[in-house]
Jmol script that loads the backbone (N, CA, C; Angstrom):
load data "model"
ATOM      1  N   UNK A   1      -4.034  -0.678  -7.486  1.00  0.00           N
ATOM      2  CA  UNK A   1      -3.556  -2.076  -7.596  1.00  0.00           C
ATOM      3  C   UNK A   1      -4.028  -2.387  -5.766  1.00  0.00           C
ATOM      4  N   UNK A   2      -5.165  -3.518  -5.696  1.00  0.00           N
ATOM      5  CA  UNK A   2      -5.324  -3.633  -3.992  1.00  0.00           C
ATOM      6  C   UNK A   2      -5.252  -5.169  -3.959  1.00  0.00           C
ATOM      7  N   UNK A   3      -3.793  -4.783  -2.847  1.00  0.00           N
ATOM      8  CA  UNK A   3      -3.543  -6.484  -2.585  1.00  0.00           C
ATOM      9  C   UNK A   3      -4.149  -7.272  -1.762  1.00  0.00           C
ATOM     10  N   UNK A   4      -4.565  -8.118  -1.289  1.00  0.00           N
ATOM     11  CA  UNK A   4      -5.339  -8.735   0.081  1.00  0.00           C
ATOM     12  C   UNK A   4      -4.511  -9.630   0.824  1.00  0.00           C
ATOM     13  N   UNK A   5      -3.836 -10.630   0.258  1.00  0.00           N
ATOM     14  CA  UNK A   5      -3.213 -11.446   1.008  1.00  0.00           C
ATOM     15  C   UNK A   5      -1.559 -11.210   0.483  1.00  0.00           C
ATOM     16  N   UNK A   6      -0.496 -11.514   1.442  1.00  0.00           N
ATOM     17  CA  UNK A   6       0.577 -11.694   1.351  1.00  0.00           C
ATOM     18  C   UNK A   6       1.077 -12.808   0.069  1.00  0.00           C
ATOM     19  N   UNK A   7       0.355 -13.892  -0.253  1.00  0.00           N
ATOM     20  CA  UNK A   7       0.471 -14.705  -1.123  1.00  0.00           C
ATOM     21  C   UNK A   7       0.434 -14.023  -2.687  1.00  0.00           C
ATOM     22  N   UNK A   8      -0.394 -13.082  -2.754  1.00  0.00           N
ATOM     23  CA  UNK A   8      -1.213 -12.556  -3.921  1.00  0.00           C
ATOM     24  C   UNK A   8       0.383 -11.488  -3.807  1.00  0.00           C
ATOM     25  N   UNK A   9       0.941 -10.670  -2.866  1.00  0.00           N
ATOM     26  CA  UNK A   9       1.625  -9.692  -2.841  1.00  0.00           C
ATOM     27  C   UNK A   9       3.276 -10.280  -3.510  1.00  0.00           C
ATOM     28  N   UNK A  10       3.449 -11.468  -3.035  1.00  0.00           N
ATOM     29  CA  UNK A  10       4.594 -12.343  -3.196  1.00  0.00           C
ATOM     30  C   UNK A  10       4.550 -12.056  -4.965  1.00  0.00           C
ATOM     31  N   UNK A  11       3.333 -12.659  -5.586  1.00  0.00           N
ATOM     32  CA  UNK A  11       3.093 -12.961  -6.940  1.00  0.00           C
ATOM     33  C   UNK A  11       3.247 -11.789  -7.744  1.00  0.00           C
ATOM     34  N   UNK A  12       2.940 -10.416  -7.174  1.00  0.00           N
ATOM     35  CA  UNK A  12       2.797  -9.223  -7.627  1.00  0.00           C
ATOM     36  C   UNK A  12       4.457  -8.750  -7.704  1.00  0.00           C
ATOM     37  N   UNK A  13       5.031  -8.909  -6.501  1.00  0.00           N
ATOM     38  CA  UNK A  13       6.477  -8.486  -6.705  1.00  0.00           C
ATOM     39  C   UNK A  13       7.160  -8.931  -7.753  1.00  0.00           C
ATOM     40  N   UNK A  14       7.034 -10.400  -7.839  1.00  0.00           N
ATOM     41  CA  UNK A  14       7.904 -11.179  -8.752  1.00  0.00           C
ATOM     42  C   UNK A  14       7.780 -10.503 -10.369  1.00  0.00           C
ATOM     43  N   UNK A  15       6.331 -10.217 -10.432  1.00  0.00           N
ATOM     44  CA  UNK A  15       6.066  -9.390 -11.786  1.00  0.00           C
ATOM     45  C   UNK A  15       6.350  -7.878 -11.853  1.00  0.00           C
ATOM     46  N   UNK A  16       6.464  -7.063 -10.478  1.00  0.00           N
ATOM     47  CA  UNK A  16       6.771  -5.830 -10.799  1.00  0.00           C
ATOM     48  C   UNK A  16       8.278  -5.684 -10.718  1.00  0.00           C
ATOM     49  N   UNK A  17       9.185  -6.761 -10.468  1.00  0.00           N
ATOM     50  CA  UNK A  17      10.591  -6.790 -10.428  1.00  0.00           C
ATOM     51  C   UNK A  17      10.672  -6.705 -11.766  1.00  0.00           C
ATOM     52  N   UNK A  18      10.081  -7.788 -12.628  1.00  0.00           N
ATOM     53  CA  UNK A  18      10.178  -7.717 -14.218  1.00  0.00           C
ATOM     54  C   UNK A  18      10.020  -6.551 -14.592  1.00  0.00           C
ATOM     55  N   UNK A  19       8.928  -5.934 -14.421  1.00  0.00           N
ATOM     56  CA  UNK A  19       8.626  -4.296 -14.864  1.00  0.00           C
ATOM     57  C   UNK A  19      10.066  -3.358 -14.455  1.00  0.00           C
ATOM     58  N   UNK A  20      10.302  -3.502 -13.002  1.00  0.00           N
ATOM     59  CA  UNK A  20      11.520  -2.329 -13.227  1.00  0.00           C
ATOM     60  C   UNK A  20      12.809  -2.867 -13.642  1.00  0.00           C
ATOM     61  N   UNK A  21      13.225  -3.971 -14.195  1.00  0.00           N
ATOM     62  CA  UNK A  21      14.173  -4.681 -14.932  1.00  0.00           C
ATOM     63  C   UNK A  21      13.968  -4.090 -16.623  1.00  0.00           C
ATOM     64  N   UNK A  22      12.600  -4.443 -17.144  1.00  0.00           N
ATOM     65  CA  UNK A  22      12.486  -3.825 -18.171  1.00  0.00           C
ATOM     66  C   UNK A  22      12.519  -2.383 -18.672  1.00  0.00           C
ATOM     67  N   UNK A  23      11.876  -1.542 -17.138  1.00  0.00           N
ATOM     68  CA  UNK A  23      12.615   0.051 -17.513  1.00  0.00           C
ATOM     69  C   UNK A  23      13.630   0.291 -17.627  1.00  0.00           C
ATOM     70  N   UNK A  24      14.278  -0.285 -16.611  1.00  0.00           N
ATOM     71  CA  UNK A  24      15.645  -0.104 -16.391  1.00  0.00           C
ATOM     72  C   UNK A  24      16.503  -0.139 -18.083  1.00  0.00           C
ATOM     73  N   UNK A  25      16.231  -1.333 -18.914  1.00  0.00           N
ATOM     74  CA  UNK A  25      16.854  -1.580 -19.824  1.00  0.00           C
ATOM     75  C   UNK A  25      16.233  -0.602 -21.028  1.00  0.00           C
ATOM     76  N   UNK A  26      15.209  -0.041 -20.699  1.00  0.00           N
ATOM     77  CA  UNK A  26      14.826   0.614 -22.079  1.00  0.00           C
ATOM     78  C   UNK A  26      15.002   2.551 -21.691  1.00  0.00           C
ATOM     79  N   UNK A  27      15.664   2.668 -20.355  1.00  0.00           N
ATOM     80  CA  UNK A  27      15.385   4.097 -20.118  1.00  0.00           C
ATOM     81  C   UNK A  27      16.563   4.518 -20.978  1.00  0.00           C
ATOM     82  N   UNK A  28      16.724   6.002 -21.281  1.00  0.00           N
ATOM     83  CA  UNK A  28      17.716   6.757 -22.066  1.00  0.00           C
ATOM     84  C   UNK A  28      18.451   7.128 -21.801  1.00  0.00           C
ATOM     85  N   UNK A  29      18.511   7.874 -20.129  1.00  0.00           N
ATOM     86  CA  UNK A  29      19.414   7.900 -19.321  1.00  0.00           C
ATOM     87  C   UNK A  29      20.187   7.170 -18.307  1.00  0.00           C
ATOM     88  N   UNK A  30      21.460   7.004 -17.879  1.00  0.00           N
ATOM     89  CA  UNK A  30      21.115   6.163 -16.715  1.00  0.00           C
ATOM     90  C   UNK A  30      20.643   6.247 -15.551  1.00  0.00           C
ATOM     91  N   UNK A  31      20.360   7.696 -15.099  1.00  0.00           N
ATOM     92  CA  UNK A  31      19.682   8.131 -13.841  1.00  0.00           C
ATOM     93  C   UNK A  31      18.418   8.634 -13.880  1.00  0.00           C
ATOM     94  N   UNK A  32      17.756   8.128 -14.686  1.00  0.00           N
ATOM     95  CA  UNK A  32      16.089   8.390 -15.186  1.00  0.00           C
ATOM     96  C   UNK A  32      15.284   7.957 -14.221  1.00  0.00           C
ATOM     97  N   UNK A  33      14.302   9.109 -14.096  1.00  0.00           N
ATOM     98  CA  UNK A  33      13.487   8.876 -12.631  1.00  0.00           C
ATOM     99  C   UNK A  33      12.368   7.560 -12.753  1.00  0.00           C
ATOM    100  N   UNK A  34      12.106   6.955 -11.884  1.00  0.00           N
ATOM    101  CA  UNK A  34      11.089   5.908 -12.043  1.00  0.00           C
ATOM    102  C   UNK A  34       9.372   6.716 -12.155  1.00  0.00           C
ATOM    103  N   UNK A  35       9.167   5.833 -13.106  1.00  0.00           N
ATOM    104  CA  UNK A  35       7.674   6.289 -13.759  1.00  0.00           C
ATOM    105  C   UNK A  35       6.797   6.066 -12.421  1.00  0.00           C
ATOM    106  N   UNK A  36       5.939   6.726 -12.414  1.00  0.00           N
ATOM    107  CA  UNK A  36       5.014   7.114 -10.718  1.00  0.00           C
ATOM    108  C   UNK A  36       4.447   5.753 -10.874  1.00  0.00           C
ATOM    109  N   UNK A  37       3.510   5.107 -11.708  1.00  0.00           N
ATOM    110  CA  UNK A  37       3.140   3.918 -11.859  1.00  0.00           C
ATOM    111  C   UNK A  37       3.652   2.827 -11.077  1.00  0.00           C
ATOM    112  N   UNK A  38       4.914   2.462 -11.251  1.00  0.00           N
ATOM    113  CA  UNK A  38       5.846   1.956 -10.712  1.00  0.00           C
ATOM    114  C   UNK A  38       6.253   2.310  -9.543  1.00  0.00           C
ATOM    115  N   UNK A  39       6.312   3.331  -9.218  1.00  0.00           N
ATOM    116  CA  UNK A  39       6.656   4.107  -7.889  1.00  0.00           C
ATOM    117  C   UNK A  39       5.157   3.521  -6.761  1.00  0.00           C
ATOM    118  N   UNK A  40       3.770   3.837  -7.403  1.00  0.00           N
ATOM    119  CA  UNK A  40       2.655   3.348  -6.943  1.00  0.00           C
ATOM    120  C   UNK A  40       2.284   1.798  -6.220  1.00  0.00           C
ATOM    121  N   UNK A  41       3.271   1.222  -7.326  1.00  0.00           N
ATOM    122  CA  UNK A  41       2.779  -0.268  -7.176  1.00  0.00           C
ATOM    123  C   UNK A  41       3.693  -0.642  -6.178  1.00  0.00           C
ATOM    124  N   UNK A  42       4.972  -0.151  -5.969  1.00  0.00           N
ATOM    125  CA  UNK A  42       6.162  -0.214  -4.767  1.00  0.00           C
ATOM    126  C   UNK A  42       5.351   0.074  -3.422  1.00  0.00           C
ATOM    127  N   UNK A  43       4.650   0.993  -3.541  1.00  0.00           N
ATOM    128  CA  UNK A  43       4.118   1.351  -2.197  1.00  0.00           C
ATOM    129  C   UNK A  43       3.063   0.683  -1.458  1.00  0.00           C
ATOM    130  N   UNK A  44       2.218   0.094  -2.726  1.00  0.00           N
ATOM    131  CA  UNK A  44       1.307  -0.514  -2.368  1.00  0.00           C
ATOM    132  C   UNK A  44       1.622  -2.135  -1.500  1.00  0.00           C
ATOM    133  N   UNK A  45       2.851  -2.525  -2.533  1.00  0.00           N
ATOM    134  CA  UNK A  45       3.301  -3.588  -2.000  1.00  0.00           C
ATOM    135  C   UNK A  45       3.953  -3.804  -0.654  1.00  0.00           C
ATOM    136  N   UNK A  46       4.672  -2.507  -0.602  1.00  0.00           N
ATOM    137  CA  UNK A  46       5.258  -2.269   0.881  1.00  0.00           C
ATOM    138  C   UNK A  46       4.382  -1.872   2.379  1.00  0.00           C
ATOM    139  N   UNK A  47       2.981  -2.012   1.721  1.00  0.00           N
ATOM    140  CA  UNK A  47       2.009  -2.013   2.676  1.00  0.00           C
ATOM    141  C   UNK A  47       1.586  -3.525   3.188  1.00  0.00           C
ATOM    142  N   UNK A  48       1.909  -4.372   2.432  1.00  0.00           N
ATOM    143  CA  UNK A  48       1.506  -5.365   2.631  1.00  0.00           C
ATOM    144  C   UNK A  48       3.036  -6.581   3.141  1.00  0.00           C
ATOM    145  N   UNK A  49       4.072  -6.224   2.460  1.00  0.00           N
ATOM    146  CA  UNK A  49       5.481  -6.736   2.386  1.00  0.00           C
ATOM    147  C   UNK A  49       6.381  -6.273   3.124  1.00  0.00           C
ATOM    148  N   UNK A  50       7.129  -6.470   3.951  1.00  0.00           N
ATOM    149  CA  UNK A  50       8.154  -5.781   4.371  1.00  0.00           C
ATOM    150  C   UNK A  50       8.692  -4.742   3.493  1.00  0.00           C
ATOM    151  N   UNK A  51       9.004  -3.289   4.189  1.00  0.00           N
ATOM    152  CA  UNK A  51       9.556  -2.579   3.214  1.00  0.00           C
ATOM    153  C   UNK A  51      11.394  -2.618   2.885  1.00  0.00           C
ATOM    154  N   UNK A  52      11.755  -3.253   3.413  1.00  0.00           N
ATOM    155  CA  UNK A  52      13.164  -3.637   3.018  1.00  0.00           C
ATOM    156  C   UNK A  52      13.155  -4.654   2.568  1.00  0.00           C
ATOM    157  N   UNK A  53      12.132  -5.551   2.406  1.00  0.00           N
ATOM    158  CA  UNK A  53      12.361  -6.680   1.519  1.00  0.00           C
ATOM    159  C   UNK A  53      12.079  -6.165  -0.081  1.00  0.00           C
ATOM    160  N   UNK A  54      10.870  -5.580  -0.053  1.00  0.00           N
ATOM    161  CA  UNK A  54      10.475  -4.850  -1.409  1.00  0.00           C
ATOM    162  C   UNK A  54      11.552  -3.886  -2.025  1.00  0.00           C
ATOM    163  N   UNK A  55      11.506  -3.134  -0.895  1.00  0.00           N
ATOM    164  CA  UNK A  55      13.119  -1.881  -1.727  1.00  0.00           C
ATOM    165  C   UNK A  55      14.026  -2.840  -2.052  1.00  0.00           C
ATOM    166  N   UNK A  56      14.686  -3.896  -1.379  1.00  0.00           N
ATOM    167  CA  UNK A  56      15.949  -4.653  -2.076  1.00  0.00           C
ATOM    168  C   UNK A  56      15.356  -5.494  -3.227  1.00  0.00           C
ATOM    169  N   UNK A  57      14.299  -6.341  -3.552  1.00  0.00           N
ATOM    170  CA  UNK A  57      13.804  -6.704  -4.580  1.00  0.00           C
ATOM    171  C   UNK A  57      13.883  -6.014  -5.661  1.00  0.00           C
ATOM    172  N   UNK A  58      13.412  -4.384  -5.710  1.00  0.00           N
ATOM    173  CA  UNK A  58      13.264  -3.855  -6.904  1.00  0.00           C
ATOM    174  C   UNK A  58      14.160  -2.846  -7.223  1.00  0.00           C
ATOM    175  N   UNK A  59      15.315  -3.047  -6.229  1.00  0.00           N
ATOM    176  CA  UNK A  59      16.527  -2.110  -6.438  1.00  0.00           C
ATOM    177  C   UNK A  59      16.447  -0.639  -5.963  1.00  0.00           C
ATOM    178  N   UNK A  60      15.817  -0.537  -4.811  1.00  0.00           N
ATOM    179  CA  UNK A  60      15.302   0.902  -4.423  1.00  0.00           C
ATOM    180  C   UNK A  60      16.313   0.969  -2.930  1.00  0.00           C
ATOM    181  N   UNK A  61      16.552   2.228  -2.430  1.00  0.00           N
ATOM    182  CA  UNK A  61      16.565   2.190  -1.262  1.00  0.00           C
ATOM    183  C   UNK A  61      15.204   2.325  -0.425  1.00  0.00           C
ATOM    184  N   UNK A  62      15.309   1.235   1.190  1.00  0.00           N
ATOM    185  CA  UNK A  62      14.548   1.428   1.683  1.00  0.00           C
ATOM    186  C   UNK A  62      13.944   2.872   1.922  1.00  0.00           C
ATOM    187  N   UNK A  63      14.746   3.514   2.332  1.00  0.00           N
ATOM    188  CA  UNK A  63      14.737   5.010   2.686  1.00  0.00           C
ATOM    189  C   UNK A  63      13.713   5.936   1.824  1.00  0.00           C
ATOM    190  N   UNK A  64      13.896   5.672   0.471  1.00  0.00           N
ATOM    191  CA  UNK A  64      13.226   6.066  -0.571  1.00  0.00           C
ATOM    192  C   UNK A  64      11.943   5.878  -0.368  1.00  0.00           C
ATOM    193  N   UNK A  65      11.686   4.051  -0.802  1.00  0.00           N
ATOM    194  CA  UNK A  65      10.525   3.884  -0.653  1.00  0.00           C
ATOM    195  C   UNK A  65       9.705   4.191   0.583  1.00  0.00           C
ATOM    196  N   UNK A  66      10.125   4.041   2.055  1.00  0.00           N
ATOM    197  CA  UNK A  66       9.409   4.685   3.030  1.00  0.00           C
ATOM    198  C   UNK A  66       8.860   6.085   2.789  1.00  0.00           C
ATOM    199  N   UNK A  67       9.981   6.962   2.409  1.00  0.00           N
ATOM    200  CA  UNK A  67       9.316   8.739   2.357  1.00  0.00           C
ATOM    201  C   UNK A  67       8.367   8.393   1.503  1.00  0.00           C
ATOM    202  N   UNK A  68       8.113   7.568   0.220  1.00  0.00           N
ATOM    203  CA  UNK A  68       6.915   7.540  -0.411  1.00  0.00           C
ATOM    204  C   UNK A  68       5.802   7.213   0.297  1.00  0.00           C
ATOM    205  N   UNK A  69       6.109   5.996   0.774  1.00  0.00           N
ATOM    206  CA  UNK A  69       4.891   5.008   1.432  1.00  0.00           C
ATOM    207  C   UNK A  69       4.208   5.850   2.521  1.00  0.00           C
ATOM    208  N   UNK A  70       5.072   6.915   3.452  1.00  0.00           N
ATOM    209  CA  UNK A  70       4.702   7.676   4.306  1.00  0.00           C
ATOM    210  C   UNK A  70       3.987   8.899   3.643  1.00  0.00           C
ATOM    211  N   UNK A  71       4.468   9.333   2.595  1.00  0.00           N
ATOM    212  CA  UNK A  71       3.587  10.620   1.645  1.00  0.00           C
ATOM    213  C   UNK A  71       2.444  10.168   1.410  1.00  0.00           C
ATOM    214  N   UNK A  72       2.215   9.112   0.367  1.00  0.00           N
ATOM    215  CA  UNK A  72       0.963   8.599  -0.239  1.00  0.00           C
ATOM    216  C   UNK A  72       0.347   7.833   0.845  1.00  0.00           C
ATOM    217  N   UNK A  73       0.866   7.340   1.836  1.00  0.00           N
ATOM    218  CA  UNK A  73      -0.375   6.259   2.893  1.00  0.00           C
ATOM    219  C   UNK A  73      -1.103   6.995   3.382  1.00  0.00           C
ATOM    220  N   UNK A  74      -0.890   8.134   3.585  1.00  0.00           N
ATOM    221  CA  UNK A  74      -2.112   8.800   4.154  1.00  0.00           C
ATOM    222  C   UNK A  74      -3.350   9.318   3.322  1.00  0.00           C
ATOM    223  N   UNK A  75      -3.014   9.295   2.021  1.00  0.00           N
ATOM    224  CA  UNK A  75      -3.985   9.565   1.161  1.00  0.00           C
ATOM    225  C   UNK A  75      -4.405   8.295   0.659  1.00  0.00           C
ATOM    226  N   UNK A  76      -3.912   7.210   0.681  1.00  0.00           N
ATOM    227  CA  UNK A  76      -4.158   6.056   0.173  1.00  0.00           C
ATOM    228  C   UNK A  76      -5.279   5.261   1.271  1.00  0.00           C
ATOM    229  N   UNK A  77      -4.865   5.592   2.720  1.00  0.00           N
ATOM    230  CA  UNK A  77      -5.684   4.943   3.411  1.00  0.00           C
ATOM    231  C   UNK A  77      -6.744   5.453   3.878  1.00  0.00           C
ATOM    232  N   UNK A  78      -8.126   5.493   3.971  1.00  0.00           N
ATOM    233  CA  UNK A  78      -9.540   6.007   4.094  1.00  0.00           C
ATOM    234  C   UNK A  78      -9.236   6.150   5.779  1.00  0.00           C
ATOM    235  N   UNK A  79      -9.876   7.355   6.475  1.00  0.00           N
ATOM    236  CA  UNK A  79      -9.786   7.137   7.802  1.00  0.00           C
ATOM    237  C   UNK A  79     -11.060   6.100   8.107  1.00  0.00           C
ATOM    238  N   UNK A  80     -10.902   5.862   9.551  1.00  0.00           N
ATOM    239  CA  UNK A  80     -11.649   4.658   9.992  1.00  0.00           C
ATOM    240  C   UNK A  80     -13.425   5.222   9.983  1.00  0.00           C
ATOM    241  N   UNK A  81     -14.408   4.391   9.318  1.00  0.00           N
ATOM    242  CA  UNK A  81     -15.720   4.793   9.583  1.00  0.00           C
ATOM    243  C   UNK A  81     -16.157   5.367  11.369  1.00  0.00           C
ATOM    244  N   UNK A  82     -16.665   6.272  11.526  1.00  0.00           N
ATOM    245  CA  UNK A  82     -16.841   7.072  12.335  1.00  0.00           C
ATOM    246  C   UNK A  82     -18.233   5.879  13.107  1.00  0.00           C
ATOM    247  N   UNK A  83     -18.044   5.571  14.510  1.00  0.00           N
ATOM    248  CA  UNK A  83     -18.684   4.848  15.036  1.00  0.00           C
ATOM    249  C   UNK A  83     -18.713   5.572  16.776  1.00  0.00           C
ATOM    250  N   UNK A  84     -20.116   6.036  16.904  1.00  0.00           N
ATOM    251  CA  UNK A  84     -20.236   6.578  18.233  1.00  0.00           C
ATOM    252  C   UNK A  84     -20.375   5.539  19.069  1.00  0.00           C
ATOM    253  N   UNK A  85     -19.904   5.843  20.788  1.00  0.00           N
ATOM    254  CA  UNK A  85     -19.904   4.882  21.495  1.00  0.00           C
ATOM    255  C   UNK A  85     -21.284   4.312  21.820  1.00  0.00           C
ATOM    256  N   UNK A  86     -20.968   3.088  22.094  1.00  0.00           N
ATOM    257  CA  UNK A  86     -22.259   2.185  22.571  1.00  0.00           C
ATOM    258  C   UNK A  86     -22.635   2.873  24.223  1.00  0.00           C
ATOM    259  N   UNK A  87     -24.129   3.135  23.769  1.00  0.00           N
ATOM    260  CA  UNK A  87     -24.925   3.560  25.072  1.00  0.00           C
ATOM    261  C   UNK A  87     -26.153   2.812  25.231  1.00  0.00           C
ATOM    262  N   UNK A  88     -25.941   2.223  26.705  1.00  0.00           N
ATOM    263  CA  UNK A  88     -27.077   1.019  26.686  1.00  0.00           C
ATOM    264  C   UNK A  88     -28.498   2.106  27.088  1.00  0.00           C
ATOM    265  N   UNK A  89     -29.333   1.410  26.702  1.00  0.00           N
ATOM    266  CA  UNK A  89     -30.912   2.453  27.286  1.00  0.00           C
ATOM    267  C   UNK A  89     -31.236   1.519  27.997  1.00  0.00           C
ATOM    268  N   UNK A  90     -32.147   2.235  29.075  1.00  0.00           N
ATOM    269  CA  UNK A  90     -33.242   0.913  29.618  1.00  0.00           C
ATOM    270  C   UNK A  90     -34.400   0.755  28.667  1.00  0.00           C
ATOM    271  N   UNK A  91     -34.892  -0.357  29.300  1.00  0.00           N
ATOM    272  CA  UNK A  91     -36.020  -0.612  28.228  1.00  0.00           C
ATOM    273  C   UNK A  91     -37.457  -0.012  29.113  1.00  0.00           C
ATOM    274  N   UNK A  92     -37.998   0.538  28.497  1.00  0.00           N
ATOM    275  CA  UNK A  92     -39.155   0.643  28.933  1.00  0.00           C
ATOM    276  C   UNK A  92     -40.381   0.566  29.264  1.00  0.00           C
ATOM    277  N   UNK A  93     -41.321   0.141  30.016  1.00  0.00           N
ATOM    278  CA  UNK A  93     -42.235  -0.798  30.169  1.00  0.00           C
ATOM    279  C   UNK A  93     -43.533  -0.448  29.556  1.00  0.00           C
ATOM    280  N   UNK A  94     -44.110  -1.538  28.825  1.00  0.00           N
ATOM    281  CA  UNK A  94     -45.120  -1.412  27.529  1.00  0.00           C
ATOM    282  C   UNK A  94     -46.516  -0.789  28.502  1.00  0.00           C
ATOM    283  N   UNK A  95     -46.824  -0.188  27.734  1.00  0.00           N
ATOM    284  CA  UNK A  95     -48.303   0.908  28.098  1.00  0.00           C
ATOM    285  C   UNK A  95     -49.637  -0.355  28.469  1.00  0.00           C
ATOM    286  N   UNK A  96     -50.331  -0.267  29.534  1.00  0.00           N
ATOM    287  CA  UNK A  96     -51.091  -0.993  29.833  1.00  0.00           C
ATOM    288  C   UNK A  96     -52.283  -0.800  28.916  1.00  0.00           C
ATOM    289  N   UNK A  97     -53.288  -1.479  28.699  1.00  0.00           N
ATOM    290  CA  UNK A  97     -54.626  -1.332  27.851  1.00  0.00           C
ATOM    291  C   UNK A  97     -55.572  -1.527  28.339  1.00  0.00           C
TER     292      UNK A  97
END
end "model"
wireframe off; spacefill off
backbone 0.3
color backbone group
């Protein structure tokens, strides 16, 4: 899930809230583990929207979401491409014929 704008993130958060509610209703134990795909979507949203807002909307603790985001964020964000420093080269005179 790659989110480009906060508007898309808001829509995705509403959809994810519904998915969390459906999962909570269908789980077999009252304290079942949240499935990885739901965690992944929550982490992705927390990179665009405030983490506390996403956690509150989804019924998660902000600390747990931050921990997951920090643990997986390093793997999700590629390192910046290497660009060598700018070096100005003096122009060479044209050879005369």
